[in-house]
N, C-alpha and C positions, 0 to 999 in steps of 0.2 A: 481478611481474605476477600478477594474480588469475586463478583458475580459474573458468570458467563452464561448467557442464554443460548439455547440450542434448539433447532428444529431440523429434522431430516428432510422435510419437504422444501423443495426449491421451486417456488412459484412467486409471481408478483404479490399475491395475497400474503404468503408466509413471510416475505421480505418486509412488508408493511407491519405485519403482526410482531415480528421480532424487534423491529425498530420501536414500536409502541411499548413493548415490554420494558425497554430501558427507562421509560418514564421521564424523559428529558425533552423539553420543547427547545427546538433550535430557532432562536429569534433572528429577526432582521434578514439581511441578505445571506443566504445559505450557500456555501460552496460545497459541492459534492466531488471529492477527489476520487476519480477512477482512472484506470489506465485505458486510454483509447485504443491500445493494441497496435503493434507494428503492422504495416500493410503486408498481408500474407499470413498473419497469425489467425488462429481460430478460437482461442480460449477466452478472449476478452468478454466482459460481462455484456450481454446483449440488451438491446433497446427494449424488447418486449418484456424482459425480466425486471429491469431496474427503472424503466420509464415511469410506471405508476407511482413509485415511492418518490422519485425525484420531482415529479409534478405535484404531488401532495405537499412537498416541502417548498414548492416554488423555487427549486434549487437551480444553480448554474453549475454545469460540468466544468471543473477546473483541472488544468494540466500544465505541464511545462515541456519544453523541447528536449530532445535527447542529446546526449553528449557524443554519441557514436554516429557515424554516417548512416543514413537511412532516409525513410520517407517522412520522418517527424522531427528533423533537426533544424527546420525553419518553420516559423509560424504559419506561413502560407501553405506549405506542404502538409503541415500537421493538421490544419483545418480541413484540408481535402480528405485526409484519412479519417478524421472524426466524422465528416459527412458521409463518407463511404461506409463506415461502420455503424451508421444510424444514430449517432448521438445528437446530431443537430435536429433530428426529427421530433424530439420531445423536450429539448431544453436549449438554452443558449450555451455556447462553449467558449470558455475564456482560456486562451493560451497565456498564462500569467506572466511569462518572461518575454513576451513579444516586444515590449518596449523597455525592458530593463529588469533590474533585480535590486535587492537590498540585503544588507547583512543583519543577521541576528546572532547574539552571542551564544557560544557553547560553553557551558559551565562544567567544571570538573572533567573536561575532556583530556584524554592522553594524546589524541591525534589531531583533532580539529580545533582551531582557534575560534572559528565562527562557522555559520551556515549561510549560504547564499540562496535566497528563495526568490521566486518570481515576484516582480514588482506588484502585481495586482492582488497578491495574497492579502495585502493589507486592507483591501476593499471589503472583505467578508466579515460578517458579525458572528458567524458560527459555521462549524465544519462537520460534514459527515465524511469520515474516512471509510469509503466503500471499496474494499479490496477483493481481489480474486486470489484465493489460496491455490498455489501450484509450486512446482519446482522453479529453480533459477540457475542458469549456467555459472554465474559468478557468486551469488549470495547463498546458494543452496536451496533456499525457498523464498518466496515472496508472499507477504500478506500485509497486515496493517503497518508493521514497523517499516518495511521497505516502501510501502505506499506513502508513508509520512516523511521518509528521509530522502531517498532518491527521487520519489515522485513529486514532492513539493519543491525540491531544489531546482534552481534555474539550470540552464545548459552548462554554464560555468560552474555552478554549484555541484552538479553531478560529477563533473571532472574533478573537482576538489575532494569530494567524498571518495570517489574511485581511486584517487591517488593518495588517499589517507592524509590529506592536508598538505600535500607537497606541491600541487600544481592545479591552478584553476583554468588553464587553457585547454579546451577540448582537443586542439590540434596536437598537443604534446603530452598531455597527461597520461595517455595510454602507454607511453614508453617508460613511465616511472616504475621503478622496482619497489615492491612492498611485500610484506608477509600477509597471507590470507587472513589470519586472525585480526590483523590491524584493519583490514577493510571491513570485516564483520563488525568490529567495535566502532569504526567510523560511522557506519550506518546507524547504529544505536545512538551515538552522540548527536547526529543530525536530527534524528527523530525526537530526542529529548529536547533539543533546542526549539523545535517547533512547538512541542507541548508547553514549554516554559513561556514562549512568546504569547501563545494563546491564553494561558492562565493569567499572565501579567496584564493582559489587555481585556480580561473578563469576557473572553470569547469561548463558549463551550464547544466541545468536540465529542463525538461518539464514534464507536468503531463497529463495523460489520464486515465479516469475511464470508464470501460465498465459496464453498468448497466443492466446485464442480470442474469438469474438464481438467482432471488432475494429471497433467502432463509433467514430465521432468523438466520441461522448458517453460520459460516465461512468455507472457503475451508480447514482450518486447522483441521476441525472436520471429523474424519473418518466415523461418522454416520450422516453426514449432511442431514438435512431434505429437502423435495422438496420445490420448489419456492412457495411463498405465494401470489405473484402478478405477473402481466405481465411485460415483459421486458420494460425498459424505453428508452434505447438508449445509446449514448456515449457522454461524456463531456470531454473537453480538455482546459487547461489553462497554463499560466506560473506561476500561483498563486495556491498553493495547498489548501489553506484555502478556496478561492473562489470556487475551483473545488469541494471540499467536501461539501461546503454549497449548491452549485447548486444541487448536488445529494440529499442531505437531503430535500431541498425545493421541489424537484420533488416527493419524497416519500410522503411528507406531503400534496402536492397539488393534488395527484393522486385520482381519483374517483374509483380506483380498489377496490372491496369489501374486498380484502385481505390485503390492504395496512396498515390497523390498526394493524395487527399482527406484521409487521416490525416496525411500529412506537412504539408499546408497548415494543418490545425488546430493541429498541434503548434507550427509556426513562427510562426503568427499570435499565439500566446500566449508566444512566446519560451521554449517548454518545454525545448528542448535545453540552454539555459543553466543549468538546474538542475545538470547533471552536472559540468561543470568547476568550478562554484562549490562543490559538495559535496566535490569532490576537493581544492580549495584549503583546505577546513576540516579535511581529514584523515579524512574519512568513508570513503574508498575510492579506487579507481583507475579511470580511464576506459580503461586499457589492460588487456587480458585475453587469456587463452588459451581458446579455445572447444573443449571436449571433447565430441564427438558420440557419445553413448551408442549410437546406432543403428548406427554404424560399428564400434563396439568389439566387437560380437558376432561 
C-alpha cells in the first residue's frame, strides 16, 4: 500500500515540508514539471507559493508546447506567458520541445505504440511532478497523471495522445474520432511510459498535487471559470496513482456544497477510470495510507 502525505495548509513552508516528508533527495539537474497556465487562466500554481521549493531544489521549470491553438503553442509565445505568469522570476524555464522531441516506448498499451516527449526531457537527472489538482474539460480532472502524460508530451505527442494513437499532427488530430474511455486510457499509457523511462535511466521522480483554485476547468483554459469549492490542501507521494486517487477521494468525501459540480465534470468525462487503468498497467496503486502531517505535530 502506497503512502500519501497530506497537509491542509497551502503555504510555501508547507509545500517544502510535504516534499521533505517524502524522504527522497532529487539529485543532479532537477526538472520541475508544472503547468505554466494558458494566458487568461487564473488557477495555475503561483510563483510566491512554489518559488521557495523550486529554488531549494535549484530546479528548472519544464514544460512543452500545446497542441491546441493559443498563446503557448510556439516556444517563443510560451516563454512570454511563462514570464507573464511569474515563473521566470524564480527559475529558468525550459520549453522542452522547442527544438524537437524523442520517442519512448509504451509497454502493454492498447492505444499508444509510443510516447513523444520534449527533446530536453533527457537532460534532467530527477523530476518533481508538481501538479495543480482541478477539473478538466477533456480529461475530467487534471493532477499528477495528466501532468506526466499530456504535460511532458511534445506538441506532436499531445496530439498523438488526444487522438488515442491515431494522429500526431496537431493540425489534423482534433478531427479524429475516438471513444472518451480510449482517451482516458491513452493518458495513463503515456504517464506509464514516462515512469518507465525514468526508472530505466535511474532518474527518481516524486509527486505533489496542490488542491487549490478548484475550478471545473483546467489551467489550460484561457476562460477558466471560478473555483466551485474550497481549497483542500496538498498531497504528496512516490506513487502518482495513489496521489491522484487521494485527490479524487477528497473531492468525493467533501461536504462542500459545490463539490458536486467538480464530481459531475469528472464523471461526465469518465475521469475516474484513469486510475484503475493506470493501476492495471503497473504505474501505481489506488490503495493508499493517508498520513496527515497536520496531526503528526
